[in-house]
N, C-alpha and C positions, 0 to 999 in steps of 0.2 A: 289597738293603740295608732296613730298616726304620726307620723315621721313631724320633727318640729319643721322638716324643710317644705313638707308639702305645702302648708300654711304659706311660706316663704314664695313660694311658686305663687299659689291661687291672688296673694295678695299684688303681687309683681303683673298679673295677666289681667288683675281688673283695675287697678290701676293705670297702668302701662308707663310703669314708673318705678325705677329701681328707687329714687329717692321717696320715692312719698310711698311707695311700700314701705321704705325702714322708719319712717315718722310713725305708720301704721303700729308698726309690729315691736317699735322701740329699737330698733336693729340699727349698726352704722351700713352706710352704703355697701364699702367693702364686706360685711359679715351677707347682705344681700347677692350680691355681687357672687360667694363663694357659694351661698346657698345653691342659687338658679347652674353653676357649673359642675355643681355634686349631682345636683338633679338630671341634668345634661350627659352628664358621663353616663350615670345610670343606667338610662334611656336610650342612651344611645346615639343623639339626636340634636341637632340646634333648636332653644324654646321660643328664642327671642330674637330680632335685629335693632338695633342703635340707630338712633335718626333724631341727631337735637338730642333735644332733652329726654323723651319718649324713648318704648319700643313697642317693636312690631308684633305683636306673634307669629308664631312659624302654623302651618298646617298639622305639623305634629303638637306643639302649643295648644292646640284647639281642641285635638282629639283626647288630648292629659285631661285639660280642664274639665272638659267634661264627668270623665269617671272619678277625678281627685274632689271634684266640687262636690259628688252625688256623695261620694264615702264620706266630705267632710260632714257634710248635715244627717247622712246615717250615723256617723259616731257621738255626734251633736244630741240626735234622738237619744241613741243607745245608753249615753251618760244620763242624761234623766229618768231613763227609766233606771235607772242602777241606784241612783237617789231616792226617786219614789221607794224603793224595795227598803230601802233604809231608812227610811219616815214612818213607814207601815209594816202592819205583820203581813205573811206570805199569805194570807187571806183574804186580805182587803186590794193587796196590790194585783193579785192575779185578776179578781173580778171586774177592776175598772181599769179602762185606758184611756188618755186624752187623744181626742182627736181635733186637730187644727186644719184646719181646709178652708177651703176659697169657692166661691160661687161665681158666675157670668148672673147678673141681674134676675134675667128672666127664668134661668133655673133654679137662683132663692129664694125668686117672691110666689114661683109656680110648679113648681117642682120638689122643693129639697122640705118643708115647711109639713107635710105628713108623712114626710121620709124619717124627719127628725123624730116624731111624736111616737111613730111603731118604733124606731130605733129605741129610745130611751125607753119604752116604756118594756122590751126583749132585755135591755142592756141599763139597768138602772142606777148602776154606779159610774158609768164613764162620763166621762169629763167632756163633756164638746164647745168646740169655740168655734161660730162661723164668719168670713167675711166676704163681702159681696163688690164688686169691682169688675172691670170690665176682662176680656181676656189678656191683654197686653199685662198690665197690671198685675195677675195673678201669676203670670210665665215669670214673670221676674220677683214674686213672692218664693216661687218655688225652690229659680235656682239662687236664690239669697237663704232657704234654708225656714223661712216663716213660717211657712204651710207646710203639710203634711203632701198635698192633694189636692187637686180642684177639679170642679166639678164645670165644664165650659161647653160654650155651643157653637165656641167660634174654633176657626183653624187653629193648630198648633204642628210645631214643629216634629214629627214622629221619629228624626234621629235623634232629638233629645229628649222625648219624653215616650215611654209606652201607655197604655192605655188599656181602659177595658168598657164596653159601650153598656150607657145606663137606661135611654130608650131613643125609640124613633119616635121623630113629633113632626106632625105638616105643619109648614112655612104657607103661612094663605096670606089674605087680602080680607082688610074688613073696613065696613064702613058704615056710617050711620042710616037707617031706611031711607030717611029723605034722600040721601047723597044717593045710597044704590037705585033709589026712582030714576034717577038721573043719567042712569050707563046702559048701555046693551041689554039685550034679556044673556041669562045666563051662557046658554052656548054658542053666541056670535060675539060676548064677550072678549076682548084681545087687552094687550097689555097696553096699546096705544090708545083705545078708546078710555083710560083711566090717567093720560095725561090730562087731561085736561082738568083734572082734582087737582085740589093742594093737596102735600105729603107730608104726614105726620110721621115722623120719625128720628130714632134714637140719636145721639151724641155720635163721633166720628170715634174709633177705638172701641165699641162694643159690637160684641160677637153678630147680635140683630142684626143691625145694620152693615155688616158686611156681607152676611148672605145674601141684603137686598142690596152691594152693590154690583155684586158676583152677576146678582140674578141680570140685574140690567146691563151691565157690560154685555154678557152673551147675546142682550138684543139691541147692540151695540147704543146704550143709555146711559142717560147718568140721572142724579137725582134735581139735578138742573132742568133736564126737560120736563118736569110735573109746572102747573100752573106758580105753584107756589111751595113753599117750605118753614116748616115749624118743628124746630127742634126738641126735644127734650129727653131731660135725662133719667127719665125711669118709666119703666113698661107701663104701674096701675095709672099715669097722667096721661101717657100715650093712649091706652084705651078708653080713659075720661074724655081724654078733647076728641078722639075718634067716634064717641059715640052723642056728642053734644055737638056733632054737625060741621067738623073744624076738617075733615077732609079724610082720606083715604090713609091706613097704615098696614105694613107690612108686618106681622109678626107670627108668633108662631102660636097656634091653634090654644094649645093649653095655659096661651098666658090670656086670651081671652072668651076661653071658654064660660066663666058665668054669666057675662055679656051678651053671649050665640045663645047662651039657653034661655036668658030673658024675653030677648028679641031686641035689644037695647042695638046692637051689632048684626050686621050682616055678611056672612061670606059674600064678599065680591072677588074672589080671585079670577084671575081669566085664564083661559083656557089653553093660553102657552105658555102657562108659568106654573103648573104643577109640579109643588117641588116638598121632598121631605128631606131632614135633615139629624145626623144623631146627635144627641147628647152624652159626653164621654167623660168619663174619671183618669185622670191623667197624673201623675206623679213621673219622676226626674230618671231615665231610663239608666239598669243595672242595680238598682234600688235592694239592699238585702230585703226591705217590708216589703216587695212587690207583690207575696202571696198574702203579706196581710190587707193591703187594696185590692189585690182581684177579688178576694173571698167578699170585703168589704160591698164592692159592685156589685157583686153577682146578689148578695143578699138584698140591696136594696132595688135591684133589677126585678126581684122576684115579686118584690114588694107592691114594686111601683105596676107590676101585670098583674097584681091580684085583685 
């Protein structure tokens, strides 16, 4: 059970205001100030610097927030599990668990569905809720405790989140056969050759686009260097647009597997742009549920490789 002063500290940290934290928790400002002084006395450090109507967390507060926010989210999950035990008999309560997680769009569209099917067959009593969003939004949901873990292809802060590998994925360029025919042969094709094409890509903030922007930056290029751009909010739409001849798309091979097999798309990856990237299962650093999420990642990785 967490001390009530922990909730006060977390509210002040999030709100950057003693007054707003008091409103959120139905506490007077003097009570909030007293709680913060007590937390500071316990840890022997200053946590906030006042400046006008707002406060600025110190580096010590940043470190403490990460630990206590994780502890609070774990406490919420633990209380939910205990209440579930009270509502059901012991046998049914231990046979099924609630999994609430998020996926970036490529992972959710192309990788997770067969894994969920296999998981549901092996654990029919588990209750699964999945949300699809970009990496930045999923990280925020993890911090809020809205989801237990996330499956991402984008970059994340490894100081704030622990991770287990789900899979290694090839990151390639694809185009319709007609577009591919306008390019040099595969053994001679470079990134520069693709710039004459229009680029079909995801919205800003998505993991797939972030990988592309980093790849281009390594060649001193940006998306603006292509002949034009078409920005679409979903991987299936990008695959269809590329197959229709709208331009070149950079994506994970698994996302275009069907279109590549059917011949609707052709791999046009330049010889100077070969790249693989990890899909990872991530959760808050220091969580007491880490063994559960590691075991789940291992199980799903084995299923993916089978």
